[in-house]
DRENPANU-626506 format. One record per residue (C-alpha): residue in one letter; y, x, z. Coordinates in steps of 0.02 Angstrom, whole numbers, plus 50000, padded with zeros to 5 digits. Last residue first. Example, Ala and Ser with C-alpha at 12.3 -4.5 7.8 and 13.67 -1.06 7.14 Angstrom:
BEGIN
<residuo S&north 49947&east 50684&up 50357>
<residuo A&north 49775&east 50615&up 50390>
END
This chain:
BEGIN
<residuo D&north 50049&east 49436&up 51049>
<residuo V&north 50192&east 49573&up 51003>
<residuo V&north 50352&east 49467&up 50984>
<residuo I&north 50504&east 49562&up 50909>
<residuo P&north 50667&east 49466&up 50981>
<residuo S&north 50794&east 49389&up 50867>
<residuo G&north 50965&east 49459&up 50924>
<residuo V&north 51039&east 49495&up 50776>
<residuo I&north 50927&east 49412&up 50652>
<residuo A&north 50889&east 49542&up 50502>
<residuo K&north 51019&east 49615&up 50369>
<residuo S&north 51089&east 49738&up 50505>
<residuo F&north 50878&east 49795&up 50553>
<residuo D&north 50848&east 49850&up 50406>
<residuo G&north 50657&east 49846&up 50384>
<residuo I&north 50503&east 49877&up 50511>
<residuo L&north 50363&east 49996&up 50474>
<residuo A&north 50230&east 49962&up 50624>
<residuo V&north 50086&east 50109&up 50614>
<residuo K&north 49925&east 50139&up 50675>
<residuo S&north 49830&east 50286&up 50693>
<residuo A&north 49950&east 50383&up 50649>
<residuo G&north 49916&east 50537&up 50532>
<residuo K&north 49953&east 50480&up 50391>
<residuo V&north 50139&east 50418&up 50461>
<residuo L&north 50167&east 50584&up 50531>
<residuo G&north 50152&east 50673&up 50358>
<residuo A&north 50234&east 50526&up 50287>
<residuo I&north 50387&east 50567&up 50393>
<residuo Q&north 50390&east 50738&up 50391>
<residuo D&north 50484&east 50763&up 50229>
<residuo V&north 50621&east 50668&up 50266>
<residuo N&north 50689&east 50823&up 50403>
<residuo L&north 50672&east 50751&up 50598>
<residuo E&north 50828&east 50790&up 50711>
<residuo H&north 50760&east 50729&up 50905>
<residuo A&north 50806&east 50579&up 51028>
<residuo F&north 50870&east 50599&up 51220>
<residuo M&north 51052&east 50566&up 51138>
<residuo G&north 51128&east 50757&up 51163>
<residuo S&north 50971&east 50837&up 51039>
<residuo V&north 51037&east 50712&up 50910>
<residuo T&north 51212&east 50776&up 50931>
<residuo E&north 51141&east 50958&up 50936>
<residuo S&north 51037&east 50936&up 50764>
<residuo S&north 51193&east 50872&up 50659>
<residuo L&north 51209&east 50694&up 50630>
<residuo K&north 51182&east 50634&up 50424>
<residuo S&north 51023&east 50567&up 50469>
<residuo V&north 50836&east 50537&up 50519>
<residuo V&north 50815&east 50512&up 50694>
<residuo Q&north 50665&east 50547&up 50801>
<residuo I&north 50647&east 50462&up 50949>
<residuo R&north 50472&east 50497&up 51068>
<residuo A&north 50430&east 50353&up 51169>
<residuo K&north 50447&east 50281&up 51343>
<residuo E&north 50595&east 50362&up 51418>
<residuo A&north 50669&east 50398&up 51274>
<residuo A&north 50663&east 50187&up 51223>
<residuo R&north 50729&east 50158&up 51388>
<residuo A&north 50870&east 50248&up 51352>
<residuo W&north 50927&east 50184&up 51195>
<residuo W&north 50930&east 49997&up 51235>
<residuo G&north 51029&east 50068&up 51400>
<residuo I&north 51152&east 50151&up 51273>
<residuo C&north 51212&east 49944&up 51231>
<residuo R&north 51275&east 49962&up 51403>
<residuo L&north 51458&east 50020&up 51329>
<residuo E&north 51522&east 49860&up 51284>
<residuo K&north 51515&east 49794&up 51466>
<residuo P&north 51593&east 49955&up 51553>
<residuo L&north 51477&east 50052&up 51662>
<residuo T&north 51450&east 50051&up 51818>
<residuo R&north 51289&east 49927&up 51796>
<residuo I&north 51209&east 50064&up 51687>
<residuo N&north 51193&east 50204&up 51841>
<residuo E&north 51007&east 50204&up 51850>
<residuo L&north 50989&east 50184&up 51663>
<residuo V&north 51087&east 50312&up 51624>
<residuo E&north 50982&east 50424&up 51742>
<residuo G&north 50815&east 50381&up 51683>
<residuo P&north 50868&east 50415&up 51490>
<residuo E&north 50865&east 50612&up 51564>
<residuo G&north 51005&east 50744&up 51610>
<residuo A&north 51150&east 50617&up 51618>
<residuo R&north 51332&east 50668&up 51634>
<residuo E&north 51334&east 50726&up 51447>
<residuo F&north 51241&east 50586&up 51355>
<residuo I&north 51376&east 50460&up 51466>
<residuo T&north 51529&east 50561&up 51421>
<residuo E&north 51468&east 50553&up 51232>
<residuo W&north 51471&east 50383&up 51255>
<residuo P&north 51633&east 50298&up 51156>
<residuo L&north 51625&east 50433&up 51053>
<residuo L&north 51478&east 50417&up 50973>
<residuo N&north 51559&east 50347&up 50806>
<residuo P&north 51410&east 50322&up 50689>
<residuo Q&north 51379&east 50471&up 50547>
<residuo S&north 51254&east 50369&up 50430>
<residuo D&north 51168&east 50454&up 50260>
<residuo G&north 51011&east 50425&up 50309>
<residuo A&north 50969&east 50308&up 50465>
<residuo V&north 50793&east 50318&up 50479>
<residuo L&north 50734&east 50300&up 50642>
<residuo I&north 50565&east 50333&up 50694>
<residuo I&north 50491&east 50302&up 50870>
<residuo Q&north 50377&east 50397&up 50922>
<residuo G&north 50211&east 50371&up 51036>
<residuo R&north 50250&east 50414&up 51226>
<residuo E&north 50187&east 50223&up 51286>
<residuo T&north 50138&east 50131&up 51129>
<residuo V&north 50281&east 50084&up 51012>
<residuo L&north 50317&east 49902&up 51005>
<residuo K&north 50429&east 49828&up 51111>
<residuo S&north 50522&east 49979&up 51125>
<residuo A&north 50553&east 49916&up 50929>
<residuo K&north 50678&east 49808&up 50961>
<residuo R&north 50753&east 49907&up 51094>
<residuo M&north 50793&east 50059&up 50956>
<residuo V&north 50859&east 49925&up 50819>
<residuo Q&north 50980&east 49833&up 50942>
<residuo C&north 51014&east 50039&up 50997>
<residuo W&north 51062&east 50084&up 50807>
<residuo Q&north 51171&east 49953&up 50775>
<residuo K&north 51265&east 50002&up 50954>
<residuo F&north 51298&east 50145&up 50876>
<residuo G&north 51388&east 50104&up 50722>
<residuo G&north 51405&east 49899&up 50691>
<residuo A&north 51549&east 49873&up 50625>
<residuo E&north 51603&east 50031&up 50537>
<residuo S&north 51435&east 50008&up 50479>
<residuo D&north 51273&east 50080&up 50468>
<residuo S&north 51122&east 50050&up 50365>
<residuo T&north 50942&east 50050&up 50469>
<residuo A&north 50785&east 50106&up 50461>
<residuo V&north 50613&east 50076&up 50559>
<residuo L&north 50453&east 50176&up 50572>
<residuo V&north 50360&east 50131&up 50710>
<residuo V&north 50229&east 50278&up 50766>
<residuo D&north 50088&east 50252&up 50913>
<residuo A&north 50101&east 50054&up 50835>
<residuo L&north 50078&east 49906&up 50962>
<residuo A&north 49962&east 49785&up 50927>
<residuo T&north 49936&east 49603&up 50860>
<residuo A&north 50132&east 49615&up 50795>
<residuo R&north 50280&east 49461&up 50762>
<residuo A&north 50419&east 49467&up 50700>
<residuo R&north 50529&east 49337&up 50692>
<residuo W&north 50591&east 49265&up 50536>
<residuo I&north 50493&east 49103&up 50455>
<residuo G&north 50475&east 49046&up 50657>
<residuo R&north 50657&east 49086&up 50688>
<residuo H&north 50676&east 48963&up 50551>
<residuo A&north 50617&east 48843&up 50605>
<residuo A&north 50656&east 48844&up 50779>
<residuo M&north 50850&east 48836&up 50692>
<residuo A&north 50792&east 48708&up 50638>
<residuo S&north 50703&east 48603&up 50765>
<residuo R&north 50872&east 48631&up 50897>
<residuo V&north 50959&east 48563&up 50728>
<residuo S&north 50852&east 48393&up 50735>
<residuo Q&north 50703&east 48360&up 50635>
<residuo W&north 50669&east 48465&up 50508>
<residuo A&north 50631&east 48447&up 50295>
<residuo G&north 50684&east 48635&up 50280>
<residuo S&north 50752&east 48804&up 50358>
<residuo W&north 50881&east 48888&up 50267>
<residuo W&north 50974&east 49041&up 50365>
<residuo R&north 51110&east 49109&up 50271>
<residuo K&north 51218&east 49236&up 50294>
<residuo R&north 51387&east 49306&up 50274>
<residuo A&north 51443&east 49299&up 50456>
<residuo L&north 51346&east 49465&up 50489>
<residuo A&north 51425&east 49547&up 50308>
<residuo S&north 51600&east 49502&up 50383>
<residuo T&north 51749&east 49426&up 50325>
<residuo S&north 51616&east 49282&up 50223>
<residuo D&north 51610&east 49113&up 50306>
<residuo L&north 51454&east 49042&up 50291>
<residuo A&north 51411&east 49041&up 50479>
<residuo G&north 51195&east 48979&up 50536>
<residuo V&north 51105&east 48853&up 50524>
<residuo V&north 51100&east 48797&up 50302>
<residuo T&north 50998&east 48637&up 50267>
<residuo L&north 50878&east 48539&up 50159>
<residuo L&north 50861&east 48361&up 50245>
<residuo Y&north 50726&east 48258&up 50153>
<residuo P&north 50785&east 48079&up 50206>
<residuo V&north 50686&east 47962&up 50344>
<residuo G&north 50755&east 47798&up 50350>
<residuo L&north 50916&east 47739&up 50291>
<residuo L&north 50943&east 47657&up 50482>
<residuo T&north 50910&east 47807&up 50583>
<residuo A&north 51050&east 47870&up 50464>
<residuo A&north 51194&east 47743&up 50490>
<residuo E&north 51111&east 47745&up 50685>
<residuo E&north 51209&east 47945&up 50704>
<residuo L&north 51358&east 47915&up 50579>
<residuo E&north 51384&east 47794&up 50743>
<residuo E&north 51372&east 47947&up 50882>
<residuo S&north 51460&east 48076&up 50748>
<residuo D&north 51619&east 47961&up 50734>
<residuo L&north 51646&east 47860&up 50590>
<residuo P&north 51834&east 47855&up 50538>
<residuo Q&north 51958&east 47734&up 50564>
<residuo D&north 52043&east 47634&up 50422>
<residuo G&north 51915&east 47505&up 50384>
<residuo T&north 51712&east 47499&up 50376>
<residuo K&north 51782&east 47443&up 50206>
<residuo S&north 51809&east 47619&up 50148>
<residuo A&north 51669&east 47678&up 50077>
<residuo V&north 51562&east 47764&up 50210>
<residuo L&north 51495&east 47929&up 50070>
<residuo G&north 51584&east 48086&up 50135>
<residuo G&north 51560&east 48034&up 50307>
<residuo L&north 51351&east 48006&up 50253>
<residuo I&north 51362&east 48202&up 50230>
<residuo G&north 51407&east 48246&up 50387>
<residuo V&north 51331&east 48159&up 50498>
<residuo E&north 51178&east 48191&up 50388>
<residuo P&north 51197&east 48375&up 50394>
<residuo G&north 51123&east 48355&up 50558>
<residuo V&north 51217&east 48364&up 50759>
<residuo L&north 51270&east 48502&up 50859>
<residuo S&north 51362&east 48424&up 51007>
<residuo G&north 51524&east 48448&up 51053>
<residuo D&north 51531&east 48302&up 51089>
<residuo I&north 51608&east 48217&up 50936>
<residuo G&north 51483&east 48310&up 50868>
<residuo R&north 51487&east 48492&up 50817>
<residuo S&north 51405&east 48522&up 50619>
<residuo P&north 51258&east 48575&up 50540>
<residuo S&north 51255&east 48629&up 50370>
<residuo G&north 51209&east 48530&up 50211>
<residuo I&north 51079&east 48465&up 50065>
<residuo F&north 51016&east 48294&up 50115>
<residuo I&north 50870&east 48232&up 50006>
<residuo Q&north 50856&east 48060&up 49971>
<residuo F&north 50698&east 47933&up 49905>
<residuo D&north 50673&east 47777&up 49814>
<residuo S&north 50854&east 47751&up 49763>
<residuo E&north 50962&east 47591&up 49772>
<residuo L&north 51050&east 47646&up 49935>
<residuo L&north 51106&east 47805&up 49869>
<residuo A&north 51171&east 47752&up 49716>
<residuo R&north 51260&east 47616&up 49805>
<residuo N&north 51371&east 47725&up 49891>
<residuo L&north 51372&east 47660&up 50092>
<residuo Y&north 51447&east 47530&up 50176>
<residuo I&north 51406&east 47499&up 50369>
<residuo R&north 51480&east 47362&up 50450>
<residuo K&north 51538&east 47380&up 50633>
<residuo G&north 51491&east 47268&up 50766>
<residuo N&north 51461&east 47393&up 50916>
<residuo R&north 51246&east 47419&up 50860>
<residuo L&north 51320&east 47442&up 50689>
<residuo T&north 51297&east 47330&up 50549>
<residuo A&north 51160&east 47378&up 50394>
<residuo L&north 51188&east 47445&up 50227>
<residuo Y&north 51304&east 47371&up 50124>
<residuo C&north 51353&east 47442&up 49954>
<residuo S&north 51481&east 47525&up 49897>
<residuo D&north 51483&east 47588&up 49703>
<residuo E&north 51563&east 47393&up 49648>
<residuo V&north 51738&east 47437&up 49765>
<residuo I&north 51787&east 47604&up 49670>
<residuo A&north 51920&east 47641&up 49803>
<residuo P&north 51818&east 47750&up 49895>
<residuo D&north 51748&east 47878&up 49784>
<residuo N&north 51566&east 47975&up 49806>
<residuo R&north 51555&east 48108&up 49669>
<residuo K&north 51403&east 48051&up 49508>
<residuo V&north 51311&east 48198&up 49452>
<residuo K&north 51175&east 48128&up 49322>
<residuo L&north 51060&east 48316&up 49286>
<residuo D&north 51061&east 48358&up 49103>
<residuo P&north 51222&east 48471&up 49116>
<residuo F&north 51141&east 48604&up 49244>
<residuo K&north 51219&east 48761&up 49294>
<residuo G&north 51386&east 48678&up 49170>
<residuo K&north 51368&east 48537&up 49302>
<residuo V&north 51365&east 48647&up 49452>
<residuo A&north 51504&east 48745&up 49400>
<residuo Q&north 51613&east 48605&up 49366>
<residuo E&north 51582&east 48497&up 49562>
<residuo A&north 51590&east 48682&up 49663>
<residuo G&north 51757&east 48683&up 49561>
<residuo E&north 51805&east 48500&up 49599>
<residuo S&north 51771&east 48525&up 49777>
<residuo F&north 51664&east 48431&up 49912>
<residuo Q&north 51746&east 48314&up 50031>
<residuo N&north 51726&east 48142&up 49932>
<residuo G&north 51550&east 48166&up 49937>
<residuo F&north 51443&east 48219&up 49804>
<residuo L&north 51285&east 48106&up 49753>
<residuo L&north 51180&east 48211&up 49648>
<residuo V&north 51076&east 48071&up 49511>
<residuo V&north 50885&east 48119&up 49494>
<residuo Q&north 50759&east 48004&up 49394>
<residuo S&north 50824&east 48067&up 49213>
<residuo I&north 50770&east 48252&up 49276>
<residuo N&north 50599&east 48228&up 49262>
<residuo L&north 50486&east 48174&up 49399>
<residuo G&north 50310&east 48220&up 49413>
<residuo A&north 50288&east 48330&up 49569>
<residuo F&north 50314&east 48484&up 49490>
<residuo F&north 50467&east 48421&up 49416>
<residuo L&north 50523&east 48382&up 49612>
<residuo R&north 50513&east 48557&up 49653>
<residuo S&north 50594&east 48640&up 49540>
<residuo L&north 50762&east 48520&up 49559>
<residuo V&north 50738&east 48567&up 49763>
<residuo A&north 50771&east 48752&up 49702>
<residuo G&north 50908&east 48758&up 49566>
<residuo I&north 50987&east 48630&up 49691>
<residuo A&north 50990&east 48737&up 49841>
<residuo E&north 51050&east 48901&up 49732>
<residuo G&north 51180&east 48804&up 49660>
<residuo I&north 51243&east 48750&up 49819>
<residuo S&north 51281&east 48918&up 49893>
<residuo N&north 51417&east 48989&up 49831>
<residuo D&north 51522&east 48829&up 49858>
<residuo G&north 51475&east 48831&up 50046>
<residuo I&north 51402&east 48668&up 50109>
<residuo R&north 51523&east 48517&up 50171>
<residuo D&north 51427&east 48399&up 50049>
<residuo V&north 51280&east 48339&up 49957>
<residuo A&north 51170&east 48206&up 49925>
<residuo V&north 51008&east 48219&up 49809>
<residuo V&north 50976&east 48062&up 49754>
<residuo V&north 50799&east 48031&up 49690>
<residuo R&north 50709&east 47874&up 49591>
<residuo D&north 50529&east 47866&up 49613>
<residuo D&north 50402&east 47861&up 49474>
<residuo P&north 50333&east 47999&up 49467>
<residuo T&north 50276&east 48023&up 49651>
<residuo V&north 50391&east 48091&up 49803>
<residuo C&north 50358&east 48171&up 49966>
<residuo Q&north 50228&east 48286&up 49914>
<residuo D&north 50333&east 48394&up 49783>
<residuo L&north 50455&east 48450&up 49967>
<residuo R&north 50312&east 48482&up 50048>
<residuo P&north 50249&east 48400&up 50209>
<residuo Y&north 50345&east 48380&up 50361>
<residuo D&north 50333&east 48443&up 50520>
<residuo D&north 50480&east 48591&up 50485>
<residuo P&north 50464&east 48633&up 50305>
<residuo N&north 50395&east 48823&up 50241>
<residuo D&north 50409&east 48816&up 50046>
<residuo L&north 50560&east 48727&up 50045>
<residuo A&north 50645&east 48847&up 50172>
<residuo L&north 50562&east 49006&up 50043>
<residuo D&north 50634&east 48923&up 49908>
<residuo P&north 50822&east 48898&up 49989>
<residuo T&north 50814&east 49039&up 50044>
<residuo A&north 50801&east 49144&up 50212>
<residuo F&north 50895&east 49308&up 50229>
<residuo G&north 50796&east 49464&up 50259>
<residuo C&north 50838&east 49571&up 50137>
<residuo D&north 50989&east 49453&up 50040>
<residuo A&north 51094&east 49591&up 49946>
<residuo S&north 50942&east 49714&up 49923>
<residuo F&north 50854&east 49849&up 50049>
<residuo E&north 50656&east 49873&up 50007>
<residuo A&north 50596&east 49857&up 50178>
<residuo P&north 50558&east 49678&up 50198>
<residuo L&north 50439&east 49647&up 50360>
<residuo A&north 50295&east 49735&up 50384>
<residuo L&north 50203&east 49756&up 50564>
<residuo A&north 50051&east 49812&up 50646>
<residuo L&north 49996&east 49920&up 50487>
<residuo K&north 49833&east 50048&up 50504>
<residuo E&north 49729&east 49916&up 50443>
<residuo P&north 49836&east 49909&up 50269>
<residuo F&north 49846&east 50088&up 50223>
<residuo V&north 50036&east 50154&up 50254>
<residuo N&north 50043&east 50265&up 50062>
<residuo L&north 50251&east 50298&up 50096>
<residuo C&north 50403&east 50316&up 49986>
<residuo I&north 50561&east 50388&up 50072>
<residuo E&north 50731&east 50372&up 49992>
<residuo S&north 50889&east 50473&up 50049>
<residuo S&north 51051&east 50428&up 49999>
<residuo G&north 51117&east 50305&up 50106>
<residuo C&north 50953&east 50203&up 50137>
<residuo A&north 50801&east 50188&up 50039>
<residuo I&north 50627&east 50133&up 50106>
<residuo S&north 50497&east 50106&up 49970>
<residuo F&north 50331&east 50088&up 50045>
<residuo L&north 50159&east 50078&up 49942>
<residuo M&north 49996&east 50006&up 50018>
END
């Protein structure tokens, strides 16, 4: 089994026998390495059948979308359509319904990508497009877009939001908020009323983005997709279940890779060590492949200099400012195993971190000589805070 790890200007190719492999996460880096996708979410639904098993060839299907990033919608719709076609539907049976909050630019982009797809935008001013759904417990009458109510099956694509009490509510609440007709009155429906309306609709299939879509940082650009879930909590659980790293045994060599950034730096290295130390055996080896990384160690230099061994750092960890306590994860890993680092840091600097400098060419020999190896992809592109679980 050949694994290629590219980090900075370094590239390492390793032949790892499957019986020696304790864990494998994506090791060949890409823009979305470690991120769930709509395809993955649809292939791993939470407590639902697969989408193609939920519909019949005669069904009329509405895909309702609202409040989602413009860059994500095309990918999501494409994944949904491919599964509907696999179930025997043709494109004439599918209607894509946008809520009135959806951007016109995104609508045009979808039309350009799927020219044969029937696309409708909900317009509260067009009375004939609305249809009576039900009367809520508080007496309000609910009118929704006619295409939604006349369909045999509904698919909602969106993001969770905050309800009136601050709790997370599902994307169907936001989507229905954009599909309610004006007959409900001037006051918009609150999240509790929309949740009741969603219950009256039945059980739509939900494809959901869990996580931030803010483009200001690399971490915020994560897209955590989850498919067909009962609640926001189960959506997040389903996502964690797909991407949580699991291993059946400890490894005597744990090979990890990470890419440095100004936002991550040594804190990111400590996060990697926290996870890797849970996989390594006592007195095993953790090999950190950091390529061209040179993180800023200035805030932690004095701590390293004053401590003669990792245990001294751990003894005094509570006296450190909270923003520097991540060094405890590094120290705990160094106390358990031998840390070896491939980076642009000097050998003196690495030695002062309770670690050892390693040459790229030495890695293959260490891996081949190990009885069990854990190979972990780039943690900067995986879920921060997701634990390694050794069953």
